[in-house]
C-alpha positions in Angstrom: -6.6 -6.5 21.8 -7.7 -5.2 18.4 -6.9 -7.3 15.4 -5.9 -4.2 13.4 -4.0 -1.2 14.7 -3.5 2.0 12.7 -0.7 4.4 13.3 -2.0 7.9 12.3 -5.6 9.1 12.5 -5.6 11.5 9.6 -7.5 11.0 6.3 -5.9 7.7 5.4 -5.9 6.2 8.8 -9.4 7.2 9.7 -10.8 6.1 6.3 -9.0 2.8 6.5 -10.6 2.1 9.9 -14.0 3.0 8.5 -13.6 0.7 5.4 -12.5 -2.2 7.7 -15.6 -1.7 9.9 -17.9 -1.4 6.9 -16.6 -4.8 5.6 -16.9 -6.3 9.0 -13.3 -7.6 8.9 -12.0 -7.1 12.4 -11.9 -4.8 15.4 -9.7 -1.7 14.8 -7.7 0.6 17.1 -6.5 4.0 16.0 -3.5 5.7 17.5 -2.1 9.2 16.9 0.5 11.4 18.7 -2.1 14.2 18.8 -3.9 13.6 22.1 -7.5 12.8 21.8 -7.6 12.7 18.0 -7.9 9.0 17.6 -10.4 8.6 20.4 -12.6 11.4 19.0 -12.5 10.0 15.5 -13.2 6.4 16.8 -16.2 7.7 18.7 -17.5 9.5 15.7 -17.3 6.4 13.6 -18.9 4.2 16.3 -21.8 6.6 16.6 -22.4 5.9 12.9 -22.6 2.2 13.5 -26.3 2.0 14.2 -27.0 3.7 10.8 -24.3 1.9 8.8 -24.9 -1.5 10.5 -21.3 -2.5 11.1 -20.7 -4.7 14.2 -16.9 -4.5 14.5 -15.5 -2.2 17.1 -13.4 0.9 16.4 -11.5 2.4 19.4 -8.8 5.0 19.9 -5.8 5.2 22.2 -3.1 7.7 23.0 -0.8 4.8 24.1 1.4 3.3 21.5 2.3 0.3 23.6 -1.4 -0.8 23.5 -1.6 -0.3 19.7 1.6 -2.4 19.1 -0.1 -5.5 20.5 -2.3 -5.7 17.4 -1.9 -8.6 15.0 -1.8 -6.3 12.0 -0.4 -2.7 12.1 -1.0 -0.2 9.3 1.4 2.7 9.3 -0.2 5.9 7.8 1.4 8.6 9.9 3.6 11.3 8.4 3.7 14.2 6.1 1.7 13.9 2.8 2.6 15.1 -0.6 1.8 18.6 -1.7 1.5 19.9 -5.3 4.8 19.8 -7.0 6.4 17.2 -4.7 7.6 13.8 -5.7 7.1 10.9 -3.3 10.9 10.7 -2.6 10.7 14.3 -1.4 9.0 13.0 1.7 11.8 10.5 2.7 13.6 12.8 5.0 10.4 14.1 6.5 9.0 10.7 7.3 12.1 8.6 7.9 12.3 9.5 11.6 8.7 8.4 12.2 9.3 5.0 10.7 12.7 4.6 12.4 11.1 5.2 15.8 8.3 2.8 15.1 10.8 0.1 13.9 12.9 0.6 17.0 9.8 0.0 19.2 8.8 -3.1 17.2 12.0 -5.2 17.1 11.1 -8.8 17.3 7.3 -8.2 16.7 5.2 -10.9 15.2 2.8 -8.4 13.8 2.2 -8.0 10.1 3.0 -4.4 9.0 1.3 -2.6 6.1 3.3 0.5 5.1 1.2 3.3 3.6 3.4 6.3 4.5 5.3 7.7 1.5 7.7 7.1 0.0 6.4 3.6 0.5 9.2 1.6 -1.2 12.0 3.3 0.7 10.2 3.2 4.0 9.3 -0.5 3.6 13.0 -1.4 3.2 14.0 1.0 6.0 11.5 -0.6 8.4 12.7 -4.2 7.7 16.4 -3.2 8.1 15.8 -1.2 11.2 13.5 -3.5 13.0 15.1 -6.8 12.0 11.8 -8.5 11.4 11.3 -11.0 8.5 10.6 -9.5 5.1 7.3 -11.5 4.9 5.9 -9.4 7.7 6.3 -6.0 6.0 4.5 -5.0 2.8 4.1 -1.6 1.2 0.9 -0.6 -0.4 2.1 0.9 -3.7 1.7 -1.9 -6.2 -1.8 -2.8 -5.1 -2.9 0.8 -5.4 -1.2 1.2 -8.9 -2.8 -2.0 -10.2 -6.2 -1.0 -8.9 -6.0 2.4 -10.6 -5.1 0.6 -13.8 -8.0 -1.8 -13.5 -10.3 1.2 -13.1 -8.9 2.9 -16.2 -9.2 -0.2 -18.3 -12.7 -0.9 -17.2 -13.7 2.8 -17.8 -12.1 2.8 -21.3 -14.0 -0.4 -22.3 -17.2 0.4 -20.4 -17.1 -2.9 -18.5 -17.4 -4.0 -14.9 -14.3 -3.6 -12.8 -14.6 -7.1 -11.4 -13.9 -8.6 -14.8 -10.6 -6.7 -15.2 -7.2 -7.9 -14.1 -4.1 -5.7 -14.2 -0.6 -5.9 -12.8 1.9 -3.1 -12.1 5.4 -3.9 -10.7 8.5 -2.0 -9.8 8.6 1.3 -8.1 5.6 3.1 -6.7 6.4 6.2 -8.8 6.4 7.4 -12.4 9.0 4.6 -13.0 6.3 1.9 -12.3 6.1 -0.9 -14.8 2.7 -1.9 -16.1 2.8 -5.4 -17.5 0.4 -5.6 -20.6 0.9 -9.4 -20.7 -0.8 -9.6 -17.3 -3.7 -7.2 -18.1 -6.9 -8.9 -19.2 -10.7 -8.9 -19.2 -12.1 -12.2 -18.1 -8.9 -13.8 -19.4 -8.9 -12.0 -22.7 -5.6 -9.9 -23.1 -6.3 -6.2 -23.5 -4.1 -6.3 -26.6 -7.1 -8.0 -28.3 -9.5 -5.4 -27.0 -7.7 -2.1 -27.4 -5.2 -0.6 -29.9 -1.6 -0.2 -28.7 -1.9 3.5 -28.6 -4.8 3.4 -26.2 -3.0 0.9 -24.0 0.0 3.2 -23.7 -2.3 6.1 -22.9 -3.8 4.1 -20.0 -0.4 3.1 -18.7 0.7 6.8 -18.8 -2.5 7.8 -16.9 -1.7 5.2 -14.3 1.8 6.5 -13.8 0.4 10.1 -13.4 -2.7 9.2 -11.4 -1.4 10.0 -7.9 0.2 13.3 -9.1 -3.0 14.3 -10.8 -5.1 13.9 -7.7 -2.6 15.9 -5.7 -2.6 18.7 -8.3 -6.3 18.8 -8.7 -7.1 18.7 -4.9 -4.4 21.4 -4.3 -4.0 20.2 -0.7 -2.7 16.7 -0.1 -2.3 13.2 -1.3 -5.1 10.8 -2.3 -6.6 9.0 0.6 -9.8 7.1 -0.4 -8.0 4.8 -2.8 -5.0 4.1 -0.4 -7.5 3.6 2.5 -9.6 1.1 0.5 -6.4 -0.8 -0.6 -5.1 -0.9 2.9 -8.4 -2.3 4.3 -8.4 -4.9 1.5 -4.9 -6.0 2.3 -5.6 -6.2 6.0 -8.7 -8.4 5.2 -6.6 -10.7 3.1 -4.1 -11.2 6.0 -6.6 -11.5 8.8 -8.8 -14.0 6.9 -5.8 -16.0 5.5 -7.3 -15.8 2.0 -4.3 -16.8 -0.1 -5.0 -13.9 -2.5 -2.4 -12.8 -5.0 -1.8 -9.0 -4.9 1.2 -6.8 -5.8 2.9 -5.2 -2.8 6.2 -3.6 -2.1 8.5 -6.3 -0.6 12.2 -6.3 0.3 13.9 -8.3 -2.5 16.1 -11.2 -1.8 17.5 -12.2 -5.2 14.4 -11.7 -7.3 15.7 -10.6 -10.8 19.1 -10.4 -9.2 18.1 -7.6 -6.8 18.7 -7.5 -3.0 18.0 -5.1 -0.2 15.5 -2.7 -1.7 11.7 -2.9 -1.7 9.7 -2.9 -4.9 6.4 -4.2 -6.0 5.9 -7.8 -7.1 2.8 -10.0 -6.9 2.8 -12.1 -3.7 0.6 -14.7 -2.0 -1.0 -13.1 1.1 -1.9 -15.2 4.1 -2.0 -15.1 7.9 1.8 -14.9 8.1 1.9 -11.9 5.7 3.7 -12.6 2.5 3.6 -16.4 2.0 5.3 -16.4 -1.4 6.9 -13.9 -3.8 6.0 -14.5 -7.5 8.2 -13.4 -10.4 6.2 -12.6 -13.5 8.0 -13.0 -16.8 9.6 -9.7 -17.8 10.9 -8.7 -21.2 14.6 -7.6 -21.4 13.5 -4.0 -21.4 11.1 -4.4 -18.4 13.9 -6.2 -16.5 16.3 -3.4 -17.3 13.8 -0.8 -16.0 13.2 -2.9 -12.9 17.0 -3.2 -12.1 17.6 0.5 -12.8 14.8 1.5 -10.4 16.3 -0.8 -7.8 19.7 0.9 -8.2 18.1 4.3 -7.8 16.4 3.2 -4.5 19.7 1.7 -3.3 21.5 5.0 -3.9 18.9 6.9 -1.8 19.0 4.3 1.0 22.8 4.4 1.1 22.8 8.1 1.7 20.5 7.8 4.7 
């Protein structure tokens, strides 16, 4: 049994498997509904192992029942955004895939990483449909948004990425909420390093980062960034690291919100989400957070 199973062997799924192998995290199994695709991509990556030096095993299967025995399952299957599309435009296209997976995983003990868009809506849908505990299912959005902001801050200041901390909460969309109070360089708040105008510009670039990649590529959504983030999250679960990262989690009273999934910092361990943290929000930030939750609840209620 592979430690990590990946549903979907397209750009995100295959690159996630490659990144996990490169880091030596765990054995990976790819699955795709297109017969032979996952097996072929797994073979291609394993033939690179003597050159790249990774020792973990990547395999492929056309049988979903085998994949579903994995300890961690990363869902990447589904339609991807095209230029001009919002993430929410994909909900109807990808809802059926997630519903079918949720139905086949009722009572599973696996930890689920949702990458398929729209990640917040599909994370909530999976938990409701499957009946699994919320700690087992986490969407990738906040981790990707925060990583993009870290990159932009480091680039602006000409500093190493590893010295930069950043936190984005709320929806994985243009309504995301970057928290300047939780953005720093080696503990120094960015407000002491950058003028407010520059900070707002970086926040705006973060909100538009995904759209910009789609528009420039003129084909499909970003996949190197999401793949790297998914591999990093799988490592944190498998190795029981206790890392704090922002992920989309179904809310159970946080900031007075219930039943929808949005991004908050959480403690990650072998059980998935070990603890949900609630950063201090200004009244304006909390209002934005609640308004986004209401918007998501409206969409879910229509489905």
